[in-house]
Every structure is written in C-alpha cells, then in structure tokens.
VOBA-1610 file (N, C-alpha, C; in pm, whole numbers, padded with zeros to 5 digits, always signed):
BEGIN
Met-12498-09848+03374Met-12557-09757+03280Met-12465-09740+03159Lys-12521-09757+03040Lys-12446-09740+02918Lys-12449-09594+02877Leu-12332-09537+02854Leu-12326-09399+02812Leu-12346-09384+02662Phe-12310-09486+02586Phe-12329-09482+02442Phe-12355-09622+02391Thr-12409-09630+02274Thr-12436-09759+02211Thr-12342-09775+02094Ile-12280-09889+02086Ile-12191-09918+01974Ile-12277-09984+01866Ala-12277-09923+01749Ala-12367-09967+01643Ala-12323-10098+01578His-12196-10113+01555His-12149-10231+01482His-12117-10344+01579Pro-12175-10464+01559Pro-12153-10572+01654Pro-12007-10617+01663Lys-11930-10605+01557Lys-11789-10646+01562Lys-11708-10548+01646Ile-11745-10421+01642Ile-11677-10324+01726Ile-11711-10351+01872Glu-11835-10389+01897Glu-11874-10425+02033Glu-11797-10548+02080Ala-11778-10645+01991Ala-11700-10764+02024Ala-11557-10724+02059Phe-11501-10634+01980Phe-11365-10589+02008Phe-11358-10516+02141Ala-11460-10439+02173Ala-11464-10366+02300Ala-11462-10463+02419Lys-11527-10579+02403Lys-11525-10679+02510Lys-11386-10737+02529Ile-11312-10750+02420Ile-11178-10806+02427Ile-11079-10705+02483Ala-11098-10580+02448Ala-10999-10477+02477Ala-11003-10424+02620Arg-11054-10500+02713Arg-11055-10457+02852Arg-10963-10548+02934Pro-10831-10532+02919Pro-10739-10623+02985Pro-10744-10618+03137Gln-10784-10506+03195Gln-10789-10498+03341Gln-10893-10594+03399Glu-10995-10628+03320Glu-11096-10722+03367Glu-11061-10866+03331Ser-10960-10882+03250Ser-10930-11010+03186Ser-10928-11128+03282Trp-10854-11119+03390Trp-10835-11237+03474Trp-10932-11242+03593Ser-11021-11145+03603Ser-11116-11148+03713Ser-11258-11178+03665Leu-11272-11231+03546Leu-11404-11260+03492Leu-11460-11391+03545Asp-11592-11396+03564Asp-11652-11524+03598Asp-11667-11605+03468Glu-11711-11729+03481Glu-11714-11821+03367Glu-11803-11772+03253Ser-11918-11714+03281Ser-12007-11669+03174Ser-11947-11550+03099Lys-11884-11458+03172Lys-11820-11344+03107Lys-11700-11388+03024Arg-11627-11487+03075Arg-11512-11540+03001Arg-11558-11604+02870Ala-11670-11677+02875Ala-11724-11738+02754Ala-11762-11629+02653Glu-11823-11521+02700Glu-11856-11408+02611Glu-11730-11351+02547Arg-11626-11345+02625Arg-11499-11290+02575Arg-11442-11378+02463Tyr-11444-11511+02482Tyr-11392-11600+02378Tyr-11482-11597+02254Glu-11611-11583+02274Glu-11702-11571+02161Glu-11676-11440+02086Ala-11640-11335+02159Ala-11606-11208+02094Ala-11479-11224+02009Tyr-11381-11297+02061Tyr-11261-11326+01982Tyr-11299-11399+01853Glu-11387-11497+01867Glu-11428-11575+01750Glu-11500-11487+01648Gln-11591-11401+01695Gln-11664-11312+01605Gln-11569-11214+01535Leu-11473-11164+01609Leu-11378-11070+01550Leu-11291-11139+01445Ala-11249-11260+01472Ala-11171-11336+01373Ala-11253-11362+01247Met-11380-11397+01266Met-11467-11419+01150Met-11484-11291+01070Tyr-11495-11179+01138Tyr-11509-11050+01071Tyr-11387-11023+00983Tyr-11267-11039+01040Tyr-11146-11014+00963Tyr-11131-11113+00848Glu-11170-11237+00872Glu-11157-11339+00768Glu-11255-11318+00654Arg-11380-11290+00686Arg-11485-11288+00585Arg-11515-11150+00529Lys-11528-11051+00614Lys-11570-10919+00569Lys-11454-10836+00514Thr-11344-10832+00586Thr-11232-10750+00540Thr-11136-10831+00453Arg-11156-10961+00449Arg-11070-11052+00373Arg-10923-11033+00411Asn-10902-11032+00541Asn-10767-11016+00595Asn-10736-11136+00684Pro-10699-11249+00623Pro-10677-11370+00703Pro-10561-11358+00803Glu-10463-11274+00772Glu-10351-11258+00867Glu-10397-11190+00995Gln-10483-11090+00983Gln-10536-11023+01101Gln-10625-11121+01179Ala-10704-11199+01109Ala-10788-11301+01174Ala-10701-11402+01249Arg-10591-11440+01187Arg-10498-11535+01249Arg-10440-11477+01378Gln-10406-11349+01378Gln-10352-11284+01497Gln-10455-11282+01611Val-10580-11259+01577Val-10687-11259+01677Val-10700-11399+01738Val-10696-11501+01653Val-10708-11639+01702Val-10588-11675+01790Leu-10469-11635+01751Leu-10351-11664+01833Leu-10361-11596+01970Gln-10411-11473+01973Gln-10430-11403+02100Gln-10532-11476+02187Ala-10640-11522+02124Ala-10743-11597+02198Ala-10686-11726+02255Leu-10607-11797+02176Leu-10546-11921+02223Leu-10449-11895+02338His-10375-11786+02330His-10282-11751+02438His-10360-11725+02568Glu-10466-11647+02557Glu-10547-11617+02676Glu-10614-11743+02730Leu-10659-11828+02639Leu-10724-11953+02679Leu-10627-12044+02754Arg-10504-12056+02703Arg-10403-12139+02771Arg-10372-12085+02910Arg-10361-11955+02919Arg-10331-11895+03050Arg-10446-11920+03150Ala-10568-11904+03103Ala-10683-11929+03190Ala-10685-12075+03236Asn-10648-12165+03147Asn-10645-12307+03183Asn-10535-12335+03285Gln-10419-12273+03268Gln-10307-12294+03360Gln-10338-12247+03501Val-10409-12137+03514Val-10438-12085+03648Val-10571-12137+03703Gly-10641-12218+03624Gly-10766-12278+03670Gly-10887-12188+03663Asp-10884-12088+03577Asp-10996-11996+03563Asp-11103-12042+03466Ile-11084-12157+03406Ile-11181-12209+03309Ile-11199-12358+03334Thr-11320-12404+03316Thr-11345-12546+03337Thr-11281-12627+03223Pro-11245-12752+03250Pro-11185-12833+03144Pro-11274-12849+03021Gly-11403-12861+03042Gly-11495-12876+02929Gly-11500-12752+02841Ala-11507-12636+02904Ala-11509-12510+02829Ala-11376-12489+02758Tyr-11268-12525+02825Tyr-11136-12512+02763Tyr-11128-12596+02636Arg-11169-12721+02645Arg-11164-12810+02528Arg-11251-12757+02415Glu-11370-12709+02449Glu-11463-12659+02347Glu-11404-12539+02272Phe-11355-12440+02346Phe-11300-12321+02281Phe-11169-12351+02210Lys-11086-12436+02269Lys-10959-12471+02205Lys-10984-12539+02072Leu-11081-12629+02067Leu-11113-12697+01942Leu-11160-12597+01837Lys-11247-12504+01875Lys-11295-12402+01781Lys-11180-12319+01725Phe-11094-12272+01815Phe-10985-12185+01771Phe-10880-12262+01691Asp-10854-12387+01729Asp-10759-12468+01652Asp-10809-12491+01510Arg-10938-12520+01497Arg-10995-12541+01363Arg-10988-12414+01279Arg-11020-12302+01339Arg-11016-12175+01267Arg-10873-12142+01225Leu-10778-12163+01315Leu-10638-12136+01284Leu-10590-12226+01170Glu-10626-12352+01176Glu-10588-12446+01069Glu-10645-12400+00935Arg-10771-12358+00935Arg-10833-12312+00811Arg-10765-12185+00760Leu-10734-12092+00849Leu-10667-11969+00809Leu-10528-11996+00752Glu-10457-12087+00813Glu-10324-12121+00762Glu-10333-12191+00627Arg-10434-12274+00611Arg-10457-12340+00482Arg-10490-12236+00375Lys-10572-12138+00409Lys-10607-12032+00315Lys-10486-11949+00276Ser-10398-11924+00371Ser-10283-11839+00342Ser-10182-11909+00252Arg-10182-12042+00249Arg-10092-12116+00161Arg-10147-12125+00019Arg-10276-12105+00005Arg-10341-12114-00125Arg-10301-11995-00212Pro-10261-12020-00335Pro-10227-11906-00421Pro-10353-11828-00458Tyr-10336-11700-00470Tyr-10449-11617-00508Tyr-10481-11642-00655Trp-10607-11641-00689Trp-10649-11663-00825Trp-10625-11538-00907Thr-10562-11557-01019Thr-10544-11446-01112Thr-10610-11485-01243Pro-10681-11396-01302Pro-10749-11430-01426Pro-10648-11457-01537Pro-10679-11549-01626Pro-10586-11577-01736Pro-10576-11457-01829Ile-10458-11441-01882Ile-10436-11330-01975Ile-10480-11377-02114Cys-10568-11304-02171Cys-10619-11338-02304Cys-10579-11228-02402Lys-10534-11272-02514Lys-10503-11175-02618Lys-10631-11145-02693Leu-10657-11023-02707Leu-10773-10984-02785Leu-10728-10964-02929Thr-10789-11036-03014Thr-10755-11021-03156Thr-10868-10951-03225His-10829-10866-03307His-10929-10789-03382His-10949-10856-03517Thr-11065-10906-03541Thr-11094-10969-03670Thr-11203-10892-03739Arg-11194-10889-03868Arg-11298-10822-03948Arg-11371-10919-04030
//
C-alpha cells in the first residue's frame, strides 16, 4: 500500500535508488528498474538542471553498484554488458561536455552615431 504519491518522476527515480537496505537483495527485474532510475536521474541532472558534475556522480555510483553486482553474481552477463555500455557512454559524454569551454557572448562596443 502506497501512503503517498510522489509527483515528480525524477524524485521517484531517486527514491528507488535511495533504498540501500534493499540494494543487494533485489531480483533481476527490480535491479533493472534501479539502474534505469540511475539513468533517469543522471539525465535529469544533465539536461534539466544543467549540472553535468552531479550527473557524472550519479553515473559513477551506478557503475560502482553495477560492478559489485557483477562480482557477486547478482546480475546476468547480458544485463551487465547492456547497462555498463549505457553508463560508459553517458560518462564519456559528460566528461566531454565538462572539457568544453562555456560559450561567452562576444563583447561588442556600442558606438553612438548621429
């Protein structure tokens, strides 16, 4: 039974991630939902809040959890490869974005002519 409804889907995604006590006892479908929640949260930070560093931290946390699940055998090899590829691509893109200089408008002198 749900006691309350979370209105914003990104907050709901974060709520799925923020339950560490369930972390290592999840079945495969719940684990997939958890990795998808990490992905959605990273996209939210990258696109909506324009905070690529926060998005990068979310991706690194997801990769850490993914590696641990793979080491203990809690994830199938196919699912591991699929999620690892997604997170590696996102991390690469975020790092590429962070190296890019921010655009600043050119300074123009306004001349007053009559």
